[in-house]
C-alpha positions as CSV (number, residue, x, y, z in Angstrom):
1,X,10.0,-0.5,22.4
2,X,9.3,0.8,25.9
3,X,9.8,4.4,24.7
4,X,7.3,3.8,21.8
5,X,4.7,2.4,24.2
6,X,5.0,5.3,26.6
7,X,4.6,7.8,23.7
8,X,1.5,6.0,22.5
9,X,0.0,5.8,25.9
10,X,0.3,9.6,26.1
11,X,-1.1,10.5,22.8
12,X,-3.9,7.9,22.0
13,X,-6.5,9.3,24.4
14,X,-6.4,12.8,22.7
15,X,-6.5,11.9,19.0
16,X,-10.3,11.4,18.5
17,X,-12.4,14.1,16.9
18,X,-9.6,16.3,15.5
19,X,-9.5,17.9,12.0
20,X,-6.9,16.2,9.8
21,X,-4.8,16.5,6.7
22,X,-3.3,13.6,4.7
23,X,0.3,13.8,3.4
24,X,2.6,11.5,1.6
25,X,6.3,11.0,0.9
26,X,7.2,9.2,-2.3
27,X,10.6,8.4,-3.6
28,X,9.6,8.1,-7.3
29,X,12.9,6.6,-8.6
30,X,14.5,8.8,-11.3
31,X,12.9,8.3,-14.7
32,X,16.0,7.5,-16.7
33,X,17.1,4.6,-14.5
34,X,17.9,1.4,-16.4
35,X,15.2,-0.6,-14.5
36,X,14.1,-3.0,-17.2
37,X,10.4,-4.0,-16.6
38,X,10.3,-1.5,-13.7
39,X,11.3,1.5,-15.9
40,X,9.4,4.7,-15.5
41,X,7.6,4.2,-18.8
42,X,6.1,1.0,-17.5
43,X,5.0,2.3,-14.2
44,X,4.1,5.9,-14.8
45,X,0.4,5.3,-15.2
46,X,0.3,3.3,-12.1
47,X,2.1,6.1,-10.2
48,X,-0.6,8.5,-11.2
49,X,-3.3,6.0,-10.3
50,X,-1.7,5.6,-6.9
51,X,-1.8,9.4,-6.2
52,X,-5.5,9.6,-7.4
53,X,-6.4,6.7,-5.1
54,X,-4.6,7.9,-2.0
55,X,-5.7,11.5,-2.4
56,X,-3.1,13.2,-0.3
57,X,-3.6,16.9,0.2
58,X,0.2,17.4,-0.1
59,X,3.0,15.0,-1.0
60,X,6.7,15.3,-1.5
61,X,8.6,13.4,-4.2
62,X,12.3,12.5,-4.2
63,X,14.5,11.8,-7.2
64,X,11.9,13.2,-9.7
65,X,13.1,14.5,-13.0
66,X,11.2,17.3,-14.8
67,X,9.3,15.0,-17.2
68,X,8.1,12.9,-14.3
69,X,6.8,15.9,-12.5
70,X,5.0,17.1,-15.6
71,X,3.5,13.7,-16.2
72,X,2.0,13.6,-12.7
73,X,0.7,17.1,-13.0
74,X,-1.0,16.3,-16.3
75,X,-2.4,13.0,-15.1
76,X,-3.5,14.0,-11.6
77,X,-6.1,16.7,-12.2
78,X,-6.1,19.4,-9.5
79,X,-2.5,18.9,-8.4
80,X,0.3,21.4,-9.0
81,X,3.8,21.4,-7.7
82,X,6.8,23.5,-6.7
83,X,10.5,22.6,-6.7
84,X,13.8,23.0,-8.6
85,X,16.4,20.8,-10.1
86,X,19.2,20.2,-7.7
87,X,22.0,20.6,-10.3
88,X,21.2,24.1,-11.4
89,X,18.4,25.4,-9.2
90,X,16.1,25.5,-12.2
91,X,15.2,22.3,-14.0
92,X,18.4,20.1,-14.3
93,X,18.6,17.0,-12.3
94,X,16.5,15.5,-9.6
95,X,13.8,17.6,-7.8
96,X,12.7,17.4,-4.2
97,X,9.3,18.7,-5.4
98,X,6.2,19.2,-3.4
99,X,2.8,18.5,-5.0
100,X,-0.4,19.9,-3.5
101,X,-4.2,19.6,-4.2
102,X,-5.1,23.2,-5.3
103,X,-8.7,22.6,-4.2
104,X,-7.8,21.8,-0.7
105,X,-4.7,23.8,0.1
106,X,-3.4,27.2,-0.9
107,X,0.3,27.8,-1.6
108,X,1.5,30.8,0.4
109,X,5.3,30.7,0.1
110,X,8.1,28.3,-0.7
111,X,11.8,27.8,-1.4
112,X,14.6,25.4,-1.9
113,X,18.0,25.2,-0.3
114,X,21.0,22.9,-0.7
115,X,22.3,20.6,2.1
116,X,25.8,22.0,2.0
117,X,28.1,24.7,3.5
118,X,26.6,27.1,0.9
119,X,22.9,26.3,1.1
120,X,21.6,29.2,-1.0
121,X,23.4,28.1,-4.2
122,X,23.5,24.8,-6.0
123,X,26.4,23.0,-4.3
124,X,27.7,19.6,-3.0
125,X,27.9,19.3,0.7
126,X,30.6,17.7,2.9
127,X,31.2,14.0,1.8
128,X,28.0,13.7,-0.2
129,X,28.0,11.7,-3.4
130,X,25.3,13.9,-4.9
131,X,23.9,17.4,-4.5
132,X,21.0,17.3,-2.0
133,X,18.3,19.8,-1.4
134,X,15.3,20.5,0.8
135,X,12.1,22.2,-0.4
136,X,9.9,24.0,2.1
137,X,6.4,25.2,1.6
138,X,3.9,27.2,3.7
139,X,0.3,26.0,3.0
140,X,-3.1,27.2,4.0
141,X,-5.7,24.4,4.5
142,X,-8.8,26.0,3.0
143,X,-11.5,23.9,4.7
144,X,-9.7,23.5,8.1
145,X,-8.6,27.2,8.1
146,X,-5.1,26.2,9.3
147,X,-1.6,27.1,8.1
148,X,1.1,24.5,8.2
149,X,4.7,24.1,7.0
150,X,5.9,21.2,4.9
151,X,9.5,20.3,4.3
152,X,10.6,17.6,1.8
153,X,14.2,16.3,1.6
154,X,16.5,13.5,0.5
155,X,19.6,12.8,2.5
156,X,22.7,11.4,0.8
157,X,23.1,7.7,0.3
158,X,26.9,7.6,0.8
159,X,28.2,10.5,2.9
160,X,27.8,10.0,6.6
161,X,28.8,13.5,7.4
162,X,26.6,14.8,4.7
163,X,23.6,13.1,6.3
164,X,24.5,14.3,9.8
165,X,25.2,17.9,8.7
166,X,22.5,18.1,6.1
167,X,19.8,17.0,8.6
168,X,21.3,19.4,11.2
169,X,20.9,22.2,8.6
170,X,17.3,21.2,8.0
171,X,16.6,21.2,11.7
172,X,18.2,24.6,12.1
173,X,16.2,26.1,9.3
174,X,13.0,24.6,10.6
175,X,13.7,26.2,14.0
176,X,14.1,29.7,12.4
177,X,11.5,29.7,9.7
178,X,8.3,29.5,11.7
179,X,7.9,32.4,14.2
180,X,4.2,31.9,14.2
181,X,4.5,28.4,15.6
182,X,2.5,26.8,12.8
183,X,2.3,23.0,12.6
184,X,5.4,21.6,10.8
185,X,5.9,18.4,8.8
186,X,9.3,17.1,7.7
187,X,9.5,14.1,5.4
188,X,11.6,12.3,2.9
189,X,14.0,9.6,2.1
190,X,16.6,9.8,4.9
191,X,18.7,6.8,3.7
192,X,19.1,5.6,7.3
193,X,17.1,3.2,9.5
194,X,15.3,4.4,12.7
195,X,18.1,3.6,15.1
196,X,20.7,5.6,13.3
197,X,22.3,8.4,15.5
198,X,21.9,10.8,12.6
199,X,18.3,11.1,13.8
200,X,19.0,11.7,17.5
201,X,18.9,15.5,17.5
202,X,15.9,15.6,15.3
203,X,14.0,13.3,17.7
204,X,14.5,15.9,20.5
205,X,12.6,18.5,18.4
206,X,10.0,16.6,16.3
207,X,8.0,13.4,16.6
208,X,8.3,10.3,14.3
209,X,5.0,9.1,12.9
210,X,6.3,5.5,12.8
211,X,6.5,5.7,16.7
212,X,3.5,7.9,17.6
213,X,0.7,7.1,15.1
214,X,-2.5,5.5,16.5
215,X,-2.1,3.0,13.7
216,X,1.5,2.4,12.4
217,X,2.3,0.1,9.4
218,X,5.9,0.0,10.5
219,X,8.1,-1.9,8.1
220,X,10.6,-1.6,5.2
221,X,10.0,1.2,2.8
222,X,12.9,0.5,0.4
223,X,12.3,-2.8,-1.4
224,X,14.4,-2.5,-4.6
225,X,11.6,-3.9,-6.7
226,X,11.1,-6.8,-4.3
227,X,14.8,-7.6,-3.9
228,X,15.8,-5.8,-0.7
229,X,16.3,-7.5,2.6
230,X,15.5,-4.3,4.6
231,X,13.3,-4.8,7.7
232,X,12.8,-1.2,8.8
233,X,12.0,2.0,7.0
234,X,14.3,4.6,5.6
235,X,11.5,7.0,4.6
236,X,10.1,9.1,7.4
237,X,7.4,11.7,8.3
238,X,8.3,13.8,11.3
239,X,6.1,16.5,12.8
240,X,5.6,19.1,15.5
241,X,2.7,21.2,16.8
242,X,0.1,18.8,15.5
243,X,-2.2,17.0,18.0
244,X,-0.8,13.7,16.7
245,X,-0.9,11.2,13.9
246,X,-3.9,9.1,13.3
247,X,-2.2,6.6,10.9
248,X,0.9,6.0,8.9
249,X,0.8,3.5,6.1
250,X,3.1,2.0,3.5
251,X,1.4,1.9,0.1
252,X,2.2,-1.7,-1.0
253,X,-0.6,-2.6,-3.3
254,X,-0.5,-2.9,-7.1
255,X,-2.0,-0.4,-9.4
256,X,-3.1,-1.1,-12.9
257,X,-1.6,-4.6,-12.5
258,X,1.9,-3.0,-12.1
259,X,3.7,-4.6,-9.1
260,X,5.6,-1.5,-7.9
261,X,5.1,2.2,-8.4
262,X,8.8,2.7,-7.4
263,X,11.7,0.9,-5.7
264,X,10.3,2.5,-2.5
265,X,6.8,2.2,-1.0
266,X,5.1,5.6,-0.8
267,X,4.2,6.4,2.8
268,X,1.1,8.3,3.9
269,X,0.2,9.9,7.2
270,X,-3.0,11.4,8.5
271,X,-2.0,14.3,10.7
272,X,-4.4,15.7,13.3
273,X,-4.6,19.5,14.0
274,X,-4.6,21.0,17.4
275,X,-8.1,22.3,18.1
276,X,-6.9,25.7,19.3
277,X,-5.2,26.8,16.1
């Protein structure tokens, strides 16, 4: 707690009056899950309504199958996406896709790699239960005239070494992909709570919005359709080379009278650009 207070004391005085961009991480829950009343067919319209209400410039989804991606694209006018299926590098299996508002940001470059010993081909890493990927994108914010990088990932839910080594790979790639020093966002479902040592090295290189936001709605993000006893988040938005974070919020409200848009709460963050960029 003392560390959080010290961070906030340092950043709060400099957050006012900065240009901003809103981003979101959303574990959408794979669309073929046997979830009864919470099945994708019963919540898909609410999912689109949530996106249109929150209006993120960019958002990353985890667990999304191809038909879920296409549904959001068709029902969220102005949004497009990039990403590949983790099983074959094309369309099979879950996607760590990145959606973006084409009116607000321009796609400059993107790619996907696997969290494994062979990251450039579809592969299972270390002790992971599932193939895991990270999708990176370079964007240009048209109105703010700023470039920024955006990385979306999903760490394994079983393999401890897969989480440690997978996140280390992401951190290594982030360190090497940005010679221009553009602002950088890393987000996703990390499948660990904030105190997990898996995050220690990342915390030396990037800042956690849960800790540094001017307004932080810190709390559980996985709820299991209201059945989980979690008290802290497992979904995160980290950043570097921004001025700071104005707010980070869990999206907990109902849409279209549907209680949950997923078994995770989506998380939004309003990031503040450095004035000198």
